[in-house]
C-alpha positions as CSV (number, residue, x, y, z in Angstrom):
1,X,0.0,0.0,0.0
2,X,1.0,3.5,-0.6
3,X,2.0,5.6,2.5
4,X,1.3,8.9,0.6
5,X,-1.3,11.2,2.2
6,X,-3.4,13.9,0.6
7,X,-3.8,17.4,2.0
8,X,-6.3,16.4,4.6
9,X,-4.2,13.5,5.9
10,X,-6.2,10.7,4.2
11,X,-4.2,7.9,2.6
12,X,-3.8,7.9,-1.2
13,X,-3.7,4.5,-3.0
14,X,-2.4,3.8,-6.4
15,X,-4.7,2.3,-9.0
16,X,-2.8,-1.0,-8.7
17,X,-3.5,-1.1,-4.9
18,X,-7.1,-0.1,-5.2
19,X,-8.1,-2.9,-7.6
20,X,-10.6,-5.5,-6.3
21,X,-9.2,-8.8,-5.2
22,X,-9.8,-12.1,-6.8
23,X,-11.9,-14.9,-5.4
24,X,-9.6,-17.7,-4.3
25,X,-11.4,-21.0,-3.8
26,X,-8.6,-23.3,-2.7
27,X,-10.4,-26.1,-1.1
28,X,-13.2,-28.3,-2.5
29,X,-15.5,-27.3,0.4
30,X,-15.1,-23.6,-0.4
31,X,-15.8,-24.2,-4.1
32,X,-19.0,-26.3,-3.2
33,X,-20.3,-23.6,-0.8
34,X,-19.6,-20.8,-3.4
35,X,-21.4,-22.7,-6.2
36,X,-24.3,-23.7,-3.9
37,X,-24.7,-20.0,-3.1
38,X,-24.9,-19.1,-6.7
39,X,-27.4,-21.8,-7.4
40,X,-29.4,-20.8,-4.4
41,X,-29.7,-17.2,-5.7
42,X,-31.0,-18.5,-9.1
43,X,-33.5,-20.8,-7.4
44,X,-34.7,-18.1,-5.1
45,X,-35.2,-15.8,-8.1
46,X,-37.2,-18.4,-9.9
47,X,-39.4,-19.2,-6.9
48,X,-40.1,-15.5,-6.3
49,X,-41.0,-14.9,-9.9
50,X,-43.4,-17.9,-9.9
51,X,-44.9,-16.9,-6.5
52,X,-45.5,-13.3,-7.5
53,X,-47.5,-14.2,-10.6
């Protein structure tokens, strides 16, 4: 991280430091939980769209 400060004393970060991180799913359990969450969101959207008709 950059240790530079602006005029008001707040930290200033370079574009390289400010980029979003990547999702790292190293273990099989983490991958399964992540995919189950994505599937759950889709299923919830389908159920809600059917229920609200």
